[in-house]
C-alpha positions in Angstrom: 100.8 70.4 80.8 101.0 73.9 79.4 104.5 75.2 80.3 106.1 77.2 77.5 109.8 77.1 76.7 111.4 79.5 74.3 115.0 78.8 73.3 117.3 81.0 71.3 114.4 82.3 69.2 115.3 84.4 66.1 113.0 86.0 63.6 114.7 87.7 60.6 113.3 89.4 57.5 116.3 89.9 55.2 118.9 92.0 57.0 116.3 93.0 59.7 116.5 91.0 62.9 113.2 91.6 64.7 113.8 88.9 67.4 117.4 88.2 68.4 118.2 85.0 70.4 115.3 85.3 72.9 115.1 82.6 75.6 112.6 82.4 78.5 110.1 80.1 80.0 106.5 80.5 81.3 105.5 78.3 84.2 102.3 76.4 83.9 99.3 78.4 85.2 101.3 81.7 85.4 101.0 85.0 83.6 104.1 86.4 81.8 104.1 89.9 80.4 106.3 90.8 77.4 107.0 94.5 78.0 108.7 97.0 75.9 108.4 100.1 73.6 106.6 99.9 70.3 108.6 98.1 67.7 110.8 96.1 70.1 109.6 92.7 68.9 107.2 91.7 71.6 104.2 91.1 69.4 106.4 89.2 66.9 107.5 86.9 69.7 103.8 86.3 70.5 103.0 85.5 66.9 105.9 83.1 66.7 104.5 81.2 69.8 101.1 81.2 68.2 102.4 79.9 64.9 101.3 82.9 62.9 104.9 83.6 61.8 107.6 81.2 60.8 110.7 80.9 63.1 114.0 81.8 61.5 115.9 79.7 64.1 115.5 78.5 67.7 112.8 76.3 69.3 109.4 76.6 70.9 107.8 74.0 73.1 104.4 73.9 74.8 103.5 71.4 77.4 106.8 69.6 76.7 106.0 69.2 73.0 108.1 70.8 70.3 105.8 73.0 68.2 108.3 75.2 66.3 107.2 73.9 62.9 103.7 72.9 63.8 100.6 74.4 62.2 99.0 77.2 64.4 95.7 75.3 64.6 97.4 72.3 66.2 99.3 74.1 69.0 96.5 74.2 71.5 96.5 77.9 72.1 93.9 80.7 72.0 94.6 84.3 71.2 93.1 87.6 72.0 94.0 90.5 69.7 94.2 94.2 70.1 91.5 94.8 67.5 89.0 92.4 69.1 88.6 90.6 65.6 84.8 90.3 65.9 82.5 89.5 63.0 80.3 92.6 62.7 77.3 90.7 61.1 77.2 88.1 63.9 75.7 88.4 67.3 77.7 88.2 70.5 76.5 84.6 70.9 77.5 83.7 67.3 80.9 85.4 67.7 81.7 83.5 70.9 80.7 80.1 69.4 82.1 80.6 65.9 85.4 78.7 66.6 83.6 75.8 68.4 81.3 75.3 65.3 84.3 75.2 63.0 85.9 72.6 65.3 82.7 70.5 65.2 81.9 70.7 68.9 78.4 69.4 69.7 75.5 71.8 70.2 75.0 70.7 73.8 78.6 71.3 74.7 78.6 74.6 72.9 75.6 75.8 75.0 77.2 74.7 78.2 80.5 76.5 77.4 78.7 79.6 76.3 76.7 79.8 79.5 79.9 79.4 81.6 81.9 82.0 79.6 79.1 84.6 79.4 78.6 84.4 83.1 82.4 84.7 83.8 82.7 87.9 81.8 79.2 89.4 82.4 77.7 89.1 79.0 74.6 87.1 79.8 72.2 90.0 78.8 74.1 91.0 75.7 74.3 87.7 73.7 71.7 88.9 71.1 73.5 92.1 70.3 75.8 92.9 67.4 79.3 94.3 68.0 78.3 97.7 66.8 75.8 97.9 69.7 78.6 97.3 72.3 81.0 99.5 74.1 84.8 98.9 73.7 84.9 97.1 77.0 82.0 94.9 76.1 83.7 94.0 72.8 86.8 93.0 74.6 84.8 90.8 76.9 83.4 89.0 73.9 86.9 88.4 72.7 87.8 87.0 76.2 84.7 84.8 76.2 85.7 83.4 72.8 89.0 82.5 74.2 87.4 80.9 77.4 85.0 78.7 75.5 87.9 77.2 73.5 89.2 75.7 76.8 92.8 75.9 75.6 95.3 75.9 78.5 97.5 78.5 76.8 96.2 82.0 76.1 98.1 84.6 74.2 97.1 88.3 74.5 98.4 91.0 72.2 97.8 94.5 73.8 94.1 93.7 74.4 93.4 96.9 76.4 95.1 99.6 74.4 91.8 100.7 72.8 90.1 101.3 76.1 89.9 104.4 78.3 91.8 104.5 81.6 88.9 103.4 83.8 88.0 100.5 81.6 91.6 99.4 81.4 91.8 99.2 85.2 88.6 97.2 85.4 89.7 94.8 82.6 93.1 94.3 84.1 91.4 92.9 87.2 89.0 90.8 85.2 91.8 89.3 83.0 94.0 88.5 86.0 91.1 87.0 87.9 90.1 84.8 85.0 93.6 83.7 84.4 94.0 82.5 88.0 90.5 81.0 88.2 90.9 79.0 85.1 94.6 78.1 85.7 95.6 79.5 82.3 99.2 79.8 81.1 99.2 83.3 79.7 101.6 85.4 77.7 100.5 89.0 77.6 102.0 91.7 75.4 101.9 95.4 76.4 103.9 98.6 76.3 102.2 99.8 79.5 104.3 99.2 82.6 101.3 99.6 84.9 99.7 96.5 83.3 103.0 94.7 83.8 103.4 95.7 87.4 99.8 94.9 88.4 99.2 91.7 86.5 102.4 89.7 85.9 104.0 86.8 87.7 107.0 87.4 85.4 108.0 90.3 83.3 110.2 89.9 80.2 111.5 93.4 79.3 112.5 93.7 75.6 114.5 96.3 73.7 115.4 96.1 70.0 114.5 92.4 69.8 116.6 91.3 72.8 115.7 90.6 76.4 117.0 93.3 78.7 115.8 91.7 82.0 113.5 89.0 83.2 112.0 88.7 86.6 109.2 89.5 89.0 107.7 93.0 88.6 109.3 94.2 91.9 112.7 92.8 90.9 112.8 94.9 87.8 111.6 98.0 89.7 113.9 97.7 92.7 116.9 96.1 91.0 117.1 97.2 87.3 120.1 95.8 85.5 120.4 98.6 83.0 119.6 102.3 82.7 116.9 101.3 80.1 115.2 99.1 82.6 115.5 101.7 85.3 113.7 104.3 83.3 111.2 102.1 81.6 109.8 100.9 84.9 108.1 103.5 87.0 106.2 106.8 86.5 107.8 109.2 86.7 110.9 107.2 85.7 114.0 106.7 87.8 116.2 109.8 88.0 119.5 109.2 86.3 122.2 111.8 86.9 125.1 111.6 84.6 128.1 112.2 86.8 130.2 113.9 84.1 127.5 116.7 83.9 127.7 117.4 87.7 129.9 120.4 88.3 130.2 120.0 92.1 130.6 116.3 92.8 130.8 117.0 96.5 127.2 118.2 96.4 126.1 115.0 94.7 128.0 113.0 97.4 126.2 114.9 100.1 122.8 114.3 98.3 123.6 110.5 98.4 124.0 110.5 102.2 127.6 109.4 102.0 127.0 106.4 99.8 129.5 107.7 97.2 133.1 108.6 97.4 135.3 110.5 94.9 136.2 107.1 93.4 132.6 106.3 92.8 132.0 109.7 91.1 134.5 109.3 88.2 131.9 108.4 85.5 128.6 106.7 84.9 125.2 107.4 86.4 123.6 107.8 89.8 120.0 106.6 89.9 117.3 107.3 92.5 113.5 106.8 92.3 111.4 110.0 92.6 109.6 108.7 95.7 112.9 108.7 97.5 113.9 112.2 96.7 113.7 114.6 99.6 113.4 118.4 99.1 115.1 120.6 101.6 118.1 122.9 102.2 121.0 120.4 101.9 122.3 118.3 99.1 122.2 118.9 95.3 121.0 122.4 94.3 118.1 122.3 91.8 115.6 124.7 90.3 111.9 123.7 90.2 110.4 123.9 86.7 106.9 122.5 87.4 104.8 121.3 90.3 102.0 118.9 89.4 99.4 118.5 92.2 97.6 115.2 91.7 95.5 115.1 94.8 97.1 112.4 96.9 100.6 113.4 95.8 102.6 116.1 94.1 105.2 115.5 91.4 108.0 118.1 91.2 110.0 118.5 88.0 113.4 120.0 88.7 116.6 120.8 86.8 120.2 120.7 87.8 122.2 122.2 84.9 121.2 120.3 81.8 119.6 117.4 83.7 116.0 116.9 84.8 115.0 115.2 88.1 111.6 114.3 89.5 110.4 114.1 93.1 107.2 112.5 94.2 105.8 113.4 97.6 102.5 112.9 99.5 99.9 115.6 99.6 100.4 119.2 98.3 103.7 121.1 98.4 103.7 124.9 98.2 106.5 125.3 95.6 106.4 127.4 92.5 108.3 127.2 89.2 111.5 129.1 89.6 112.0 128.2 93.3 115.5 127.1 94.2 115.9 124.2 96.6 118.2 121.3 97.4 117.4 117.6 97.1 118.8 114.5 98.8 117.9 110.8 99.3 118.8 107.9 101.6 122.0 106.1 101.0 120.1 102.8 100.5 118.1 104.4 97.7 121.1 104.9 95.4 121.5 102.9 92.2 124.8 103.0 90.3 125.3 102.4 86.6 128.4 102.5 84.6 129.0 104.6 81.5 127.9 101.5 79.5 124.5 101.7 81.2 125.0 98.4 83.1 124.3 98.2 86.8 127.2 98.4 89.3 126.5 96.2 92.4 123.0 95.8 93.9 121.1 97.2 96.9 121.0 94.9 99.8 117.3 95.4 100.2 114.4 97.3 98.9 113.9 100.9 100.1 110.8 101.3 102.3 
């Protein structure tokens, strides 16, 4: 059993509350991503689960066993760090086996585990090299192999891909997810990259200022964000949020929403719409194009309406220039409404295709 339960977890340093009453669970054999901006407390939560920090209050259980006050070495978890944490004077083989030697695992068992792990992460031909002779992606594979050979059912990862370039990050995302599923690991993965969360996670725990904003499957957070923070954190470009008080002609906004809003709806708060649902034409809300970024398969338009910025994402290439004046609209079912407090009003019946 490797299910993780976090209940009312608090971490406080003096008057500073880094983790504030956080509760969530991680199903056995699943991958949960702790997502949020830098400094939100996600790495602190991971360190509390690992036993590298002391809990101020709350409880942590792993596999049905209370581990809140337990020594880190006895919790049965492995951890992969952002910095790789490799010994520069040891070979790849020695780095991978270091923990097993400390634990007194037999030489025969160590060799067997090494062969399996090296094959899984593609390091068979690099076992005699030192870390300085490896690329960033290869070093991260060594860190993964070190976690695999431990054969711990719970694996904690703290932004393991942040030091890699974009191409390597994409490859390693696939590798980590494949290994997690193949080995049946219960994994908690920390990142600030919403692409990693969307592509890897069974569950996303979105965090802001030490508190959970929303928990759910990646598509739930994207399609049904509960707050304006969640709406704009998930997605690139982020969801357009139009502050109703800054719209001079509310009738134009109502037209842009395809009749989804009445004058009663347009009293205050925000109207949200994803960039991929914005349609450029001659009817709806008047905007001025400030930039057109052609990305090959798609074009991203940045537009302004008064003091507010909007994005539109369309397939292919559009022949618009900065300064062009157009109108935008979107389907009624694409509208998200938020109150002045930033909390969602209602919910769409279904996802927008």
